[in-house]
C-alpha positions in Angstrom: 3.2 12.9 -0.1 6.8 11.7 1.2 7.4 9.3 -1.3 7.4 11.9 -4.4 9.3 13.2 -1.9 12.1 10.7 -1.1 11.9 9.8 -5.1 12.7 13.2 -5.5 15.4 13.5 -3.0 17.2 10.3 -3.6 16.7 9.2 -7.9 20.1 10.5 -9.2 19.4 12.0 -12.2 20.5 9.5 -15.1 18.0 7.4 -13.3 15.6 9.7 -13.4 16.5 10.5 -17.7 16.3 6.3 -17.9 12.2 6.6 -17.1 11.2 9.6 -18.9 8.1 9.2 -19.9 6.7 5.9 -18.3 4.6 5.7 -15.4 4.5 3.1 -13.0 1.8 1.9 -10.5 2.3 0.9 -6.7 -0.4 -1.1 -4.7 -0.8 -1.8 -1.5 -3.1 -4.7 -1.0 -2.7 -4.5 2.9 -4.9 -0.9 1.9 -6.2 -2.1 -1.3 -4.6 0.8 -2.6 -2.8 1.8 -5.6 -0.1 5.1 -6.4 0.8 6.0 -10.0 4.1 7.1 -10.6 5.3 9.8 -13.7 8.9 10.4 -14.5 8.4 13.7 -16.2 10.5 16.7 -15.7 9.5 16.1 -11.8 8.1 12.9 -10.5 4.2 12.8 -10.1 2.7 10.4 -7.2 -1.4 10.4 -8.1 -4.2 8.6 -6.8 -4.9 8.0 -10.1 -4.1 8.6 -14.5 -4.9 8.5 -17.2 -1.9 7.8 -19.0 -0.6 3.7 -19.7 0.9 1.5 -16.8 4.3 0.6 -18.0 5.4 -1.7 -14.9 2.7 -2.6 -11.9 4.2 -2.6 -8.3 1.9 -4.9 -5.9 2.9 -6.2 -2.4 2.1 -5.8 1.3 3.1 -3.5 3.9 5.6 -5.6 4.8 7.1 -6.8 1.8 7.3 -3.5 0.8 9.6 -2.9 4.1 11.7 -5.7 4.0 12.2 -4.9 0.3 13.2 -0.9 1.4 14.9 -1.6 4.2 16.9 -5.2 3.4 16.8 -5.3 -0.5 14.4 -8.2 -0.4 13.4 -8.2 -3.8 11.4 -11.4 -3.8 9.2 -9.2 -0.9 7.5 -7.7 -4.3 6.1 -8.7 -7.6 6.9 -6.2 -10.9 5.1 -7.1 -13.8 4.8 -5.0 -17.5 7.2 -3.6 -19.3 10.4 -5.9 -18.9 13.0 -3.0 -20.3 11.0 -0.5 -17.6 10.9 -2.9 -14.7 14.6 -3.2 -15.6 15.6 0.9 -15.4 13.2 0.8 -12.4 14.9 -2.1 -10.5 18.2 -0.9 -11.1 16.8 2.8 -10.2 15.5 2.0 -7.1 18.7 -0.4 -6.1 20.9 3.1 -6.6 18.1 4.8 -4.7 20.5 4.9 -0.9 17.6 6.5 1.2 18.7 7.3 5.1 15.6 5.5 6.4 16.6 6.6 10.0 17.6 10.2 8.4 14.3 10.4 6.8 11.6 8.9 9.8 14.3 11.6 12.6 13.0 14.4 11.1 9.0 13.6 11.8 9.9 11.6 15.1 13.6 12.6 16.3 16.5 10.8 16.2 15.8 8.3 19.4 12.4 7.6 18.0 14.3 7.4 14.6 17.5 5.1 15.5 14.9 2.8 18.3 12.3 2.1 15.6 14.7 1.3 12.9 16.9 -1.0 14.9 13.6 -2.6 15.9 12.6 -3.4 12.5 16.0 -4.5 11.6 15.5 -7.2 13.9 12.3 -7.9 13.8 11.4 -11.6 12.0 9.8 -10.5 8.9 6.9 -12.8 9.8 6.2 -10.4 12.9 5.8 -7.7 10.8 1.8 -8.6 9.1 1.2 -9.8 13.0 2.2 -6.2 14.4 0.5 -3.9 11.5 -2.6 -5.7 11.3 -2.7 -5.6 14.7 -2.0 -1.8 14.9 -4.2 -1.0 12.2 -7.3 -3.2 13.7 -6.5 -2.4 17.3 -4.6 0.9 18.2 -5.9 2.9 15.0 -9.0 1.0 14.3 -8.3 2.1 10.5 -9.2 -2.2 9.7 -11.9 -3.8 10.8 -11.2 -7.5 12.6 -12.2 -10.6 11.5 -14.6 -11.0 14.1 -16.5 -7.3 13.4 -16.5 -8.4 9.7 -18.3 -11.3 10.4 -20.5 -9.5 12.4 -21.2 -7.0 9.9 -22.2 -9.9 7.7 -24.3 -11.4 9.9 -26.7 -8.0 11.1 -26.4 -7.6 7.0 -27.7 -11.4 6.6 -30.2 -10.7 10.1 -31.5 -7.8 7.8 -31.6 -8.5 4.4 -34.1 -11.6 6.4 -36.2 -9.1 7.7 -36.8 -7.1 4.6 -38.2 -10.1 2.7 -40.2 -11.3 5.0 -41.3 -7.4 5.2 -41.6 -7.3 1.6 -44.0 -10.7 1.5 -46.3 -9.4 3.8 -46.4 -6.2 2.1 -47.4 -8.5 -1.4 -49.6 -10.1 0.9 -51.6 -7.2 2.3 -51.8 -5.6 -1.3 -52.7 -9.2 -3.2 -56.1 -8.9 0.0 -56.9 -6.0 -0.5 
């Protein structure tokens, strides 16, 4: 997983030692997805855990991007054990990830450079709209509000038809 790889590569030994034995959860509210990171001999990133979570980090995709690129601490919500949260914040502040270099491994230098230039210049309020449009219109991962409304209307119509059918069956049963 990319998160695990980046943390393994960029988290220094001192920060790793201070977080040993702790577990954090990272929730992306846009995706309604939570990942758990446990700091043991290695860093493990999993979808679920039985371990006690020490710190919870919650944000949107745009918030995580603002925090990663601009170190915007207000873009993420951190809750839980204050001491562990401080250690975690120091560890993340000490991360020196060359995002352009990491992205270039998957896209090539030109695309990575242009992409990072665009991300740095985009006003923070534009990112959620762009991501929402991409996720809904381009890759069709999430439905639009209109699609959800249509679906809910169809469910209501189906429920009404089922209720009418049930009443007819009950009337037929009582007449026989």
